[in-house]
C-alpha positions in Angstrom: 9.9 -1.8 2.4 8.0 1.3 3.1 9.8 4.2 4.8 10.0 3.8 8.6 8.4 6.7 10.6 11.1 7.6 13.1 9.8 9.6 16.2 12.6 11.2 18.4 10.7 11.3 21.9 11.9 14.4 23.6 9.1 13.9 26.3 10.1 15.9 29.2 13.9 15.9 28.6 13.6 19.6 28.5 13.3 19.8 32.2 10.8 22.5 31.9 13.1 25.0 29.9 12.0 26.1 26.6 15.4 26.8 25.5 16.3 23.1 26.1 13.3 22.0 24.2 14.4 24.2 21.1 17.8 22.5 21.3 16.0 19.1 21.3 14.1 19.9 18.2 17.6 20.8 16.6 19.1 17.6 17.5 16.0 15.6 16.3 16.3 17.4 13.0 20.1 17.0 12.7 19.7 13.3 13.5 17.2 12.9 10.6 14.2 11.9 12.5 10.9 12.7 10.8 9.0 13.8 14.2 10.1 15.2 17.3 7.5 14.6 20.2 6.9 16.3 23.5 4.4 15.6 26.3 1.6 17.9 27.2 -0.2 17.8 30.5 -1.7 19.7 33.7 -0.2 17.9 36.5 -3.4 18.4 38.8 -5.3 16.7 36.0 -3.1 13.8 35.7 -2.2 12.6 39.0 -3.7 12.8 42.5 -1.5 14.6 45.4 -0.7 11.2 46.7 0.3 9.4 43.5 3.8 7.8 43.9 6.4 7.9 41.3 7.5 4.9 39.3 10.6 3.3 40.8 12.8 4.4 38.1 11.7 7.9 38.8 12.5 7.7 42.2 16.1 6.6 41.3 16.5 9.6 39.1 14.7 12.4 41.1 14.5 13.5 44.6 12.8 10.7 46.7 10.6 13.0 48.8 9.3 14.7 45.8 5.7 13.7 44.8 4.8 12.6 41.3 2.6 15.7 40.9 5.4 18.1 42.2 7.7 16.3 39.6 5.4 16.9 36.9 4.7 20.6 37.7 8.5 21.2 37.6 8.8 19.4 34.1 5.7 21.0 32.4 5.7 23.5 29.7 2.9 26.2 29.3 0.4 26.2 26.2 2.3 29.2 24.9 5.6 27.4 25.2 4.0 24.5 22.8 2.6 27.1 20.4 6.3 28.3 20.0 7.7 24.9 19.7 5.2 23.9 17.1 6.1 27.0 15.1 10.0 26.4 15.6 9.5 22.9 14.2 7.7 24.0 11.2 10.7 26.3 10.6 13.1 23.7 11.0 11.3 21.2 8.7 10.4 18.6 11.2 7.0 17.5 12.3 5.7 18.5 15.6 3.9 16.2 17.9 3.0 16.1 21.6 1.1 13.5 23.5 -1.6 14.7 25.6 -2.2 13.4 29.3 -5.4 15.0 30.1 -8.7 16.2 28.5 -7.6 19.8 28.5 -4.4 19.1 26.7 -6.2 17.0 24.0 -8.4 20.2 23.4 -5.3 22.6 23.3 -3.2 20.2 20.9 -6.1 19.6 18.8 -5.7 23.3 17.5 -2.1 22.8 16.8 -0.6 21.4 13.6 0.1 17.7 14.4 0.3 14.8 12.0 -1.3 12.4 14.4 -2.2 11.8 17.9 0.4 9.7 19.9 -1.5 7.6 22.8 1.0 6.6 25.5 0.8 3.1 27.0 -0.8 4.2 30.3 -4.1 5.7 28.5 -5.0 2.5 26.6 -7.5 1.5 29.2 -8.8 5.2 29.6 -12.1 4.8 27.8 -13.2 8.6 28.0 -9.6 9.7 26.8 -9.7 7.3 23.9 -13.1 8.5 22.8 -12.2 12.1 23.0 -9.1 11.5 20.9 -11.1 9.3 18.3 -13.8 12.0 17.8 -11.3 14.3 16.4 -11.0 12.2 13.4 -7.3 12.4 13.2 -4.8 9.5 12.7 -3.7 7.7 15.9 -0.2 5.9 16.9 -1.0 4.2 20.1 1.7 2.5 22.4 0.7 -0.9 24.0 3.2 -1.2 27.0 1.7 -3.3 30.0 -1.0 -4.6 27.8 -2.6 -8.0 27.2 -3.9 -8.5 23.7 -7.6 -8.2 24.6 -6.9 -4.8 25.9 -5.3 -3.8 22.6 -8.4 -5.1 20.7 -10.7 -3.4 23.1 -8.9 0.1 22.8 -8.8 -0.4 18.9 -12.6 -1.1 18.9 -13.3 2.2 21.0 -11.1 4.4 18.6 -12.8 2.8 15.5 -16.3 3.0 16.8 -15.6 6.7 17.7 -14.3 8.0 14.3 -10.6 7.8 14.8 -8.4 8.1 11.7 -6.0 5.5 10.4 -4.4 3.5 13.5 -1.0 2.3 13.9 0.2 0.2 17.0 3.4 0.3 18.6 4.7 -2.7 20.5 6.4 -1.4 23.7 7.6 -2.6 27.2 7.0 0.1 29.9 10.2 -0.2 31.9 13.2 2.2 31.8 15.3 0.8 30.8 13.8 -2.3 29.4 15.7 -5.7 30.0 16.6 -7.2 26.7 14.9 -10.6 27.6 11.5 -8.4 28.1 11.5 -6.9 24.6 9.7 -9.6 22.7 10.0 -8.3 19.3 8.2 -11.3 17.8 5.0 -9.7 19.5 4.8 -7.3 16.6 3.9 -10.2 14.3 1.2 -11.4 16.8 -0.1 -7.9 17.0 -0.1 -7.4 13.2 -2.1 -10.8 12.6 -4.6 -10.2 15.5 -5.4 -6.5 14.3 -4.5 -6.1 10.6 -3.1 -2.8 11.4 0.4 -1.5 10.8 2.7 -2.3 13.7 5.6 -0.2 15.0 7.9 -0.2 18.0 8.6 2.2 21.0 12.0 1.3 22.4 13.0 1.9 26.1 16.1 -0.4 26.0 19.7 0.9 26.3 21.5 1.5 23.0 20.2 1.2 19.5 20.2 -2.4 18.6 16.7 -3.2 19.2 14.9 -0.4 17.3 17.2 -1.4 14.3 16.2 -5.1 14.6 12.5 -4.0 14.9 12.8 -2.0 11.7 14.4 -5.1 10.0 11.4 -7.0 11.2 9.0 -4.6 9.3 8.2 -2.1 12.0 6.3 0.9 10.3 7.2 3.3 13.2 10.2 3.6 15.5 9.9 5.7 18.6 12.9 6.3 20.9 13.5 8.7 23.7 16.5 11.1 23.4 18.3 13.8 25.5 21.0 16.2 25.2 23.0 14.5 27.9 22.1 11.4 30.1 23.7 12.9 32.9 21.2 15.8 33.3 18.9 15.6 36.1 15.3 14.4 35.5 13.4 11.0 35.2 13.9 10.1 31.7 17.6 11.0 30.7 19.3 8.0 31.7 17.2 5.8 29.5 17.4 8.1 26.6 19.9 8.3 23.6 22.3 11.1 23.3 22.3 13.0 20.0 25.0 11.2 18.4 23.4 7.8 19.2 20.0 9.0 17.8 21.8 10.0 14.6 23.4 6.6 14.3 20.1 4.9 15.0 18.5 6.8 12.3 21.1 6.3 9.9 21.2 2.5 10.8 17.4 2.3 10.3 17.7 4.2 6.9 20.2 1.6 5.6 18.1 -1.5 6.9 15.2 0.1 4.5 17.6 0.0 1.6 18.9 -3.5 2.4 15.4 -5.1 2.9 14.6 -4.9 -0.9 11.7 -6.2 -2.9 12.2 -9.9 -2.1 12.9 -11.1 -5.6 16.0 -13.2 -5.8 18.2 -12.1 -8.8 21.5 -10.9 -9.7 21.9 -7.2 -8.6 23.6 -4.6 -10.8 26.4 -4.3 -8.4 27.3 -8.0 -8.4 27.0 -8.5 -12.1 30.7 -7.7 -12.6 31.9 -10.3 -10.2 29.9 -13.1 -11.6 32.6 -14.2 -14.1 35.3 -13.6 -11.7 33.9 -15.8 -8.9 32.4 -18.6 -10.8 34.3 -21.2 -12.6 34.3 -22.8 -16.1 35.3 -26.2 -17.5 39.0 -26.2 -18.5 41.7 -28.5 -19.5 43.2 -30.3 -16.5 46.3 -31.1 -18.6 47.3 -31.2 -22.3 44.4 -32.7 -24.6 45.1 -33.8 -28.0 42.7 -33.2 -30.9 40.5 -36.4 -31.0 40.8 -37.3 -27.2 37.9 -37.8 -25.3 37.0 -35.6 -22.5 37.1 -37.4 -19.2 37.3 -36.6 -15.4 40.9 -37.3 -15.9 41.6 -34.6 -18.3 39.2 -31.9 -17.5 38.4 -29.8 -14.4 36.9 -26.7 -13.1 38.7 -23.4 -12.7 37.9 -19.8 -12.6 37.0 -17.5 -14.5 33.6 -18.2 -15.3 33.8 -17.1 -18.7 33.6 -20.4 -20.5 31.3 -23.5 -20.3 29.5 -23.6 -16.8 30.3 -26.7 -14.7 26.7 -27.4 -14.5 27.1 -28.7 -18.2 29.7 -31.1 -17.0 27.8 -34.2 -18.0 27.1 -32.7 -21.5 31.0 -32.3 -21.8 32.1 -35.9 -20.6 32.6 -38.2 -23.6 32.7 -35.7 -26.0 35.7 -35.5 -28.6 38.1 -32.7 -28.5 38.1 -30.9 -31.9 41.6 -29.2 -31.3 44.5 -29.4 -29.0 44.3 -28.0 -25.7 47.0 -26.7 -23.2 46.6 -27.0 -19.5 44.0 -24.3 -18.1 42.6 -23.6 -21.5 38.6 -23.2 -21.6 36.9 -26.2 -23.0 34.8 -25.4 -26.0 32.2 -27.5 -27.8 
């Protein structure tokens, strides 16, 4: 199994505070994530004045606040992102940020990012996809709220316009996602339909589902995290806290080791137990030289240092060439 790319999604959980953003970078690094990801946007270019917030956002922010007002409060400046990118480099973790408008694409294209991360909401945004693709950089695209035809359309747009390597993330755009809506088997469907590497962007509570996705062959795992779930803001309650993020990363790394190469064979760690756990053919009771071995005077017992019980039929009917006490290993 190849190494899973783990993206710690900080998103807007910095609440518009650069100091909190730095702390999120530290926690992502401490947890062992490969990438820490933010969100870059100009609120006026992303939503109209009248755009409503999602229900989960209404539940976690002031109800009378518009979506645009909320985004203005959560936005960082371009200078902040330059500082974050430099800070990530110094900490030894990759920086990434998802652009939500054309200006943000132009700005982020000048920063050091390993790939573009396209959010689910932009998968039907043709000019956005074209602009991303024409940079020629690799793309990881989430597919929440999508039918397969929409995914295939978006992939075609990216390919036709020169995008680099494309990976897709199965995703359910609900915060938190009910377990019955996760549908991890959709990863296999997407893999077969596109021939691309498939990962998983998780919005469930806890860490079980992304771990299961890793075991099912996810190439990428993305998960929101925060410093504290009780902080004000739209995404904190559906995010992991630092200790949970670290536990998820450690579990996924263990899964990587456990998947192995698929060859069924005796491992080094279990070789010593082979003779302990298996059995040999032994004397069930005292046997005299010249006696015939039968089902009445031989049996199988541990340890497995003698004749294997799979040779049972070869032993039956043979003549004992010496005396045996009970439990002695039978020899031919």
